[in-house]
Backbone as CSV, one residue per row, in Angstrom:
resi,resn,N_x,N_y,N_z,CA_x,CA_y,CA_z,C_x,C_y,C_z
1,MET,-150.506,79.514,-97.549,-149.710,78.295,-97.576,-150.286,77.274,-96.610
2,THR,-150.304,76.040,-97.045,-150.785,74.944,-96.218,-149.597,74.124,-95.749
3,ARG,-149.642,73.726,-94.491,-148.593,72.873,-93.933,-148.979,71.424,-94.178
4,ALA,-148.023,70.665,-94.691,-148.254,69.246,-94.962,-147.072,68.441,-94.435
5,TRP,-147.375,67.300,-93.839,-146.363,66.388,-93.326,-146.271,65.208,-94.281
6,ILE,-145.049,64.912,-94.746,-144.828,63.853,-95.733,-143.810,62.862,-95.166
7,ALA,-144.171,61.577,-95.190,-143.239,60.524,-94.787,-142.478,60.044,-96.013
8,PHE,-141.188,59.789,-95.829,-140.318,59.276,-96.881,-139.811,57.914,-96.463
9,GLY,-139.756,56.981,-97.405,-139.160,55.683,-97.146,-138.531,55.132,-98.408
10,ALA,-137.431,54.397,-98.238,-136.772,53.735,-99.367,-135.897,52.625,-98.815
11,ASN,-135.835,51.501,-99.551,-134.913,50.449,-99.141,-134.104,49.879,-100.307
12,LEU,-134.061,50.603,-101.396,-133.225,50.245,-102.535,-132.346,51.446,-102.892
13,GLY,-131.107,51.179,-103.242,-130.215,52.249,-103.664,-129.696,53.064,-102.499
14,ASP,-129.176,54.229,-102.805,-128.621,55.147,-101.813,-129.780,55.936,-101.207
15,ARG,-130.241,55.498,-100.051,-131.445,56.071,-99.445,-131.282,57.543,-99.097
16,ALA,-130.131,57.934,-98.595,-129.901,59.339,-98.244,-129.919,60.215,-99.496
17,ALA,-129.266,59.767,-100.557,-129.256,60.537,-101.806,-130.661,60.603,-102.408
18,THR,-131.416,59.521,-102.277,-132.781,59.511,-102.796,-133.657,60.498,-102.036
19,LEU,-133.477,60.576,-100.725,-134.230,61.550,-99.936,-133.881,62.975,-100.379
20,ASP,-132.598,63.245,-100.579,-132.184,64.570,-101.065,-132.851,64.877,-102.403
21,ARG,-132.839,63.908,-103.293,-133.421,64.107,-104.633,-134.929,64.289,-104.535
22,ALA,-135.594,63.493,-103.713,-137.049,63.630,-103.542,-137.391,65.023,-103.045
23,GLN,-136.627,65.515,-102.090,-136.858,66.847,-101.544,-136.702,67.903,-102.638
24,SER,-135.682,67.772,-103.475,-135.464,68.717,-104.581,-136.596,68.656,-105.599
25,LEU,-137.032,67.452,-105.936,-138.125,67.301,-106.903,-139.443,67.843,-106.355
26,LEU,-139.675,67.659,-105.064,-140.877,68.244,-104.453,-140.831,69.767,-104.551
27,ALA,-139.663,70.351,-104.292,-139.514,71.809,-104.367,-139.832,72.324,-105.772
28,LEU,-139.397,71.583,-106.789,-139.689,71.975,-108.169,-141.184,71.948,-108.472
29,ARG,-141.938,71.225,-107.657,-143.390,71.110,-107.859,-144.173,72.013,-106.897
30,GLY,-143.486,72.917,-106.224,-144.161,73.879,-105.367,-144.366,73.433,-103.930
31,ILE,-143.541,72.488,-103.467,-143.644,71.965,-102.106,-142.329,72.282,-101.395
32,THR,-142.362,73.242,-100.491,-141.171,73.736,-99.820,-140.976,73.016,-98.492
33,THR,-139.767,72.530,-98.264,-139.450,71.870,-96.992,-139.130,72.928,-95.944
34,ARG,-139.870,72.879,-94.849,-139.603,73.741,-93.691,-138.544,73.090,-92.805
35,GLN,-138.701,71.779,-92.567,-137.783,70.994,-91.742,-137.735,69.583,-92.292
36,ARG,-136.625,68.921,-92.017,-136.481,67.523,-92.415,-135.842,66.773,-91.264
37,SER,-136.409,65.631,-90.921,-135.840,64.810,-89.853,-134.565,64.130,-90.333
38,ARG,-133.872,63.537,-89.378,-132.769,62.645,-89.734,-133.350,61.435,-90.452
39,LEU,-132.488,60.679,-91.070,-132.881,59.434,-91.719,-132.759,58.317,-90.690
40,TYR,-133.826,57.558,-90.517,-133.879,56.470,-89.544,-133.908,55.139,-90.267
41,ALA,-133.255,54.142,-89.691,-133.270,52.783,-90.229,-134.398,52.001,-89.562
42,SER,-135.108,51.217,-90.357,-136.162,50.369,-89.792,-136.290,49.099,-90.630
43,ARG,-136.713,48.045,-89.954,-136.932,46.778,-90.637,-138.248,46.842,-91.418
44,PRO,-138.323,46.133,-92.537,-139.575,46.103,-93.294,-140.704,45.496,-92.468
45,GLU,-141.914,45.951,-92.709,-143.084,45.382,-92.028,-143.320,43.969,-92.539
46,GLY,-143.876,43.133,-91.706,-144.245,41.788,-92.122,-143.125,40.773,-92.062
47,GLY,-141.960,41.144,-91.525,-140.879,40.185,-91.343,-140.274,39.672,-92.632
48,THR,-140.362,40.424,-93.721,-139.789,39.972,-94.986,-138.276,40.113,-94.957
49,GLU,-137.626,39.508,-95.922,-136.166,39.529,-96.011,-135.652,40.675,-96.880
50,GLU,-136.398,41.750,-96.971,-135.979,42.921,-97.734,-134.878,43.662,-96.977
51,PRO,-134.134,44.526,-97.683,-133.170,45.397,-96.990,-133.891,46.364,-96.051
52,GLU,-133.131,46.898,-95.076,-133.699,47.884,-94.166,-134.143,49.123,-94.928
53,TYR,-135.151,49.765,-94.383,-135.635,51.024,-94.939,-134.897,52.186,-94.315
54,GLY,-134.758,53.237,-95.077,-134.400,54.548,-94.562,-135.690,55.340,-94.528
55,ASN,-136.036,55.882,-93.376,-137.286,56.635,-93.214,-137.007,58.018,-92.662
56,ALA,-137.776,58.985,-93.107,-137.675,60.360,-92.623,-139.046,61.007,-92.750
57,VAL,-139.185,62.177,-92.153,-140.406,62.966,-92.284,-140.010,64.369,-92.719
58,LEU,-140.789,64.887,-93.655,-140.619,66.260,-94.122,-141.785,67.097,-93.621
59,ASP,-141.487,68.224,-93.046,-142.468,69.230,-92.656,-142.443,70.246,-93.794
60,THR,-143.525,70.323,-94.559,-143.535,71.133,-95.773,-144.654,72.166,-95.756
61,GLU,-144.591,73.061,-96.731,-145.699,73.975,-96.975,-145.875,74.119,-98.476
62,THR,-147.125,74.368,-98.871,-147.436,74.444,-100.290,-148.705,75.254,-100.515
63,ASP,-148.832,75.773,-101.727,-150.069,76.419,-102.159,-150.955,75.434,-102.918
64,LEU,-150.469,74.215,-103.148,-151.251,73.198,-103.860,-152.422,72.751,-103.000
65,ASP,-153.518,72.346,-103.654,-154.593,71.710,-102.887,-154.179,70.269,-102.611
66,VAL,-154.931,69.592,-101.774,-154.520,68.275,-101.304,-154.399,67.258,-102.446
67,ARG,-155.295,67.289,-103.408,-155.226,66.337,-104.533,-154.017,66.636,-105.425
68,ALA,-153.734,67.907,-105.665,-152.576,68.275,-106.474,-151.276,67.890,-105.759
69,LEU,-151.257,68.047,-104.439,-150.088,67.636,-103.665,-149.870,66.135,-103.785
70,LEU,-150.922,65.363,-103.623,-150.814,63.905,-103.738,-150.309,63.511,-105.124
71,SER,-150.824,64.150,-106.158,-150.389,63.883,-107.526,-148.907,64.233,-107.708
72,ALA,-148.467,65.354,-107.147,-147.063,65.750,-107.239,-146.170,64.728,-106.544
73,MET,-146.606,64.251,-105.383,-145.828,63.243,-104.656,-145.708,61.958,-105.466
74,GLN,-146.783,61.523,-106.098,-146.752,60.309,-106.916,-145.842,60.489,-108.128
75,SER,-145.829,61.687,-108.675,-144.948,61.991,-109.797,-143.478,61.908,-109.375
76,VAL,-143.157,62.405,-108.198,-141.788,62.315,-107.677,-141.395,60.849,-107.488
77,GLU,-142.293,60.055,-106.917,-142.013,58.619,-106.742,-141.667,57.975,-108.082
78,GLN,-142.437,58.271,-109.095,-142.191,57.689,-110.414,-140.878,58.189,-111.000
79,ASP,-140.581,59.482,-110.824,-139.311,60.019,-111.300,-138.124,59.314,-110.644
80,LEU,-138.324,58.839,-109.420,-137.251,58.171,-108.682,-137.296,56.646,-108.817
81,GLY,-138.066,56.156,-109.773,-138.011,54.741,-110.119,-139.067,53.852,-109.527
82,ARG,-140.045,54.417,-108.836,-141.116,53.574,-108.296,-142.203,53.420,-109.351
83,PRO,-142.557,52.191,-109.696,-143.606,51.991,-110.687,-144.970,52.467,-110.167
84,ALA,-145.809,52.901,-111.063,-147.172,53.291,-110.687,-147.887,52.078,-110.113
85,GLY,-148.826,52.300,-109.215,-149.601,51.209,-108.655,-149.248,50.874,-107.229
86,HIS,-148.043,51.235,-106.793,-147.649,51.075,-105.395,-147.786,49.650,-104.887
87,ALA,-147.221,48.710,-105.607,-147.213,47.323,-105.147,-146.325,47.195,-103.917
88,PRO,-146.648,46.268,-103.010,-145.785,46.074,-101.843,-144.428,45.518,-102.274
89,GLY,-143.459,45.644,-101.392,-142.135,45.114,-101.675,-141.091,46.207,-101.677
90,PRO,-139.851,45.847,-102.013,-138.759,46.818,-102.014,-139.072,48.003,-102.932
91,ARG,-138.560,49.176,-102.550,-138.844,50.359,-103.355,-137.723,51.378,-103.269
92,THR,-137.596,52.126,-104.347,-136.603,53.193,-104.404,-137.092,54.443,-103.690
93,CYS,-138.401,54.669,-103.663,-138.944,55.866,-103.021,-140.420,55.657,-102.717
94,ASP,-140.795,55.950,-101.502,-142.196,55.890,-101.079,-142.499,57.173,-100.321
95,LEU,-143.439,57.955,-100.815,-143.859,59.184,-100.159,-145.303,59.022,-99.722
96,ASP,-145.562,59.232,-98.449,-146.920,59.139,-97.906,-147.312,60.469,-97.300
97,LEU,-148.485,60.938,-97.650,-149.016,62.158,-97.057,-149.594,61.801,-95.698
98,LEU,-148.977,62.340,-94.647,-149.416,62.043,-93.281,-150.554,62.951,-92.850
99,ALA,-150.405,64.243,-93.144,-151.417,65.222,-92.727,-151.301,66.450,-93.611
100,PHE,-152.412,67.134,-93.771,-152.516,68.345,-94.581,-153.254,69.356,-93.721
101,ASP,-152.489,70.195,-93.014,-153.049,71.045,-91.964,-153.904,70.167,-91.049
102,ASP,-155.102,70.582,-90.742,-155.997,69.785,-89.891,-157.097,69.099,-90.693
103,LEU,-156.885,68.971,-91.992,-157.896,68.383,-92.875,-158.147,66.922,-92.507
104,VAL,-159.430,66.554,-92.455,-159.830,65.174,-92.230,-160.612,64.743,-93.464
105,VAL,-160.129,63.696,-94.136,-160.737,63.197,-95.368,-160.799,61.686,-95.274
106,ASP,-161.916,61.113,-95.679,-162.015,59.654,-95.779,-162.641,59.320,-97.119
107,ASP,-161.804,59.371,-98.147,-162.223,59.083,-99.510,-161.492,57.828,-99.990
108,ALA,-161.542,56.783,-99.137,-160.830,55.541,-99.436,-161.390,54.934,-100.716
109,PRO,-160.550,54.325,-101.534,-159.124,54.101,-101.323,-158.241,55.248,-101.797
110,GLY,-158.796,56.302,-102.352,-157.997,57.373,-102.933,-157.243,58.229,-101.956
111,LEU,-157.889,58.680,-100.887,-157.242,59.603,-99.970,-157.889,59.498,-98.600
112,VAL,-157.069,59.237,-97.591,-157.511,59.225,-96.195,-156.513,60.065,-95.407
113,LEU,-157.035,61.086,-94.738,-156.202,61.976,-93.921,-156.845,62.228,-92.585
114,PRO,-156.043,62.296,-91.531,-154.619,61.990,-91.539,-154.384,60.525,-91.920
115,HIS,-153.134,60.203,-92.232,-152.806,58.838,-92.664,-153.374,57.843,-91.656
116,PRO,-154.098,56.826,-92.134,-154.821,55.938,-91.213,-153.954,55.079,-90.294
117,ARG,-152.679,54.873,-90.617,-151.816,54.040,-89.765,-150.679,54.838,-89.130
118,LEU,-150.741,56.144,-89.225,-149.706,57.006,-88.671,-149.417,56.671,-87.216
119,HIS,-150.443,56.482,-86.415,-150.289,56.246,-84.970,-149.732,54.858,-84.647
120,GLN,-149.621,53.973,-85.642,-149.144,52.607,-85.427,-147.720,52.391,-85.943
121,ARG,-147.112,53.399,-86.511,-145.841,53.224,-87.199,-144.719,54.019,-86.541
122,ALA,-143.841,53.296,-85.861,-142.696,53.946,-85.224,-141.813,54.625,-86.259
123,PHE,-141.682,54.026,-87.442,-140.811,54.603,-88.467,-141.346,55.929,-89.000
124,VAL,-142.590,56.262,-88.654,-143.160,57.581,-88.956,-143.135,58.464,-87.706
125,LEU,-143.543,57.901,-86.587,-143.651,58.704,-85.366,-142.303,59.172,-84.824
126,VAL,-141.280,58.331,-84.898,-139.971,58.737,-84.364,-139.455,59.983,-85.092
127,PRO,-139.412,59.992,-86.435,-138.945,61.231,-87.085,-139.925,62.396,-86.939
128,LEU,-141.215,62.122,-86.846,-142.195,63.189,-86.632,-141.972,63.849,-85.273
129,VAL,-141.738,63.042,-84.255,-141.484,63.574,-82.912,-140.186,64.390,-82.896
130,GLU,-139.185,63.955,-83.663,-137.948,64.733,-83.751,-138.244,66.163,-84.213
131,LEU,-139.150,66.305,-85.175,-139.472,67.620,-85.730,-140.451,68.412,-84.873
132,ASP,-141.483,67.721,-84.361,-142.525,68.440,-83.616,-143.281,67.488,-82.696
133,PRO,-142.759,67.262,-81.482,-143.432,66.333,-80.566,-144.824,66.809,-80.150
134,GLN,-145.105,68.099,-80.345,-146.418,68.640,-79.964,-147.421,68.667,-81.117
135,TRP,-147.005,68.149,-82.313,-147.970,68.078,-83.413,-149.162,67.254,-82.942
136,ARG,-150.351,67.751,-83.195,-151.563,67.115,-82.682,-152.363,66.473,-83.811
137,HIS,-152.693,65.189,-83.619,-153.508,64.439,-84.574,-154.900,65.063,-84.619
138,PRO,-155.377,65.453,-85.803,-156.649,66.175,-85.873,-157.891,65.348,-85.530
139,VAL,-157.774,64.046,-85.466,-158.924,63.209,-85.100,-158.839,62.767,-83.643
140,SER,-157.717,62.147,-83.258,-157.597,61.609,-81.901,-157.294,62.695,-80.867
141,GLY,-156.657,63.767,-81.304,-156.266,64.822,-80.383,-154.951,64.551,-79.668
142,PHE,-154.366,63.377,-79.855,-153.096,63.051,-79.210,-151.948,63.748,-79.931
143,THR,-150.913,64.109,-79.172,-149.723,64.676,-79.793,-148.876,63.545,-80.372
144,ALA,-147.943,63.925,-81.244,-147.030,62.931,-81.804,-146.253,62.249,-80.689
145,GLY,-145.822,63.015,-79.698,-145.091,62.446,-78.569,-145.919,61.457,-77.777
146,GLU,-147.177,61.770,-77.556,-148.066,60.844,-76.831,-148.301,59.566,-77.623
147,MET,-148.473,59.691,-78.939,-148.687,58.493,-79.767,-147.450,57.615,-79.762
148,LEU,-146.259,58.225,-79.830,-145.019,57.450,-79.806,-144.848,56.752,-78.461
149,ALA,-145.132,57.452,-77.378,-144.989,56.863,-76.037,-145.923,55.668,-75.852
150,ALA,-147.050,55.656,-76.541,-148.015,54.565,-76.421,-147.682,53.373,-77.316
151,LEU,-146.661,53.498,-78.142,-146.313,52.454,-79.107,-145.196,51.593,-78.539
152,PRO,-145.478,50.315,-78.222,-144.451,49.452,-77.624,-143.269,49.227,-78.570
153,GLY,-142.057,49.286,-78.008,-140.848,48.965,-78.772,-140.490,49.947,-79.864
154,ALA,-141.018,51.156,-79.818,-140.833,52.109,-80.913,-139.375,52.459,-81.150
155,THR,-138.611,52.660,-80.104,-137.223,53.091,-80.300,-136.343,51.973,-80.847
156,GLU,-136.730,50.709,-80.655,-135.979,49.612,-81.256,-136.374,49.428,-82.722
157,THR,-137.555,49.879,-83.093,-138.069,49.693,-84.443,-137.472,50.698,-85.417
158,ALA,-137.358,51.956,-84.999,-136.791,53.015,-85.853,-135.578,53.580,-85.135
159,ARG,-134.402,53.364,-85.750,-133.147,53.776,-85.131,-132.468,54.836,-85.985
160,PRO,-131.835,55.829,-85.360,-131.125,56.844,-86.142,-130.039,56.195,-87.001
161,GLY,-129.848,56.720,-88.184,-128.799,56.237,-89.067,-129.214,55.014,-89.849
162,LEU,-128.273,54.521,-90.617,-128.535,53.346,-91.464,-127.517,52.267,-91.177
163,GLY,-127.360,51.918,-89.886,-126.354,50.953,-89.480,-126.557,49.554,-89.875
């Protein structure tokens, strides 16, 4: 079994119910959730007037290879109403593969691991730290806790709940 970290985000519809459904659909595709963070509220990037996002991180395990996992995640997004192509803007479900064990891949634009902006996103780091503050980035060597501590204003950016 391979351990994979998956970020969840949504800002349309019932975000908590969508996260529950995404988790169930992932399980049907052979991706088992070991742990799930709380759902955090965060403002959209770029200062747009979109609704707040609900963000969480799933600590999962799977027998799928990395490409099959990515394909399964995209299939779940589509099942939950996200159009293919991943255009920016409001969305019902966004799943991002953060890390796949210690695999390092740079096959841009198709697949880059670990996620290239993971260390810059409080809405990813806050829930990741909740699950495993000692998770270590396979390239930089920094822990999730160290990356979060280095990110200015992180706790104001990602807040528990959907207030």
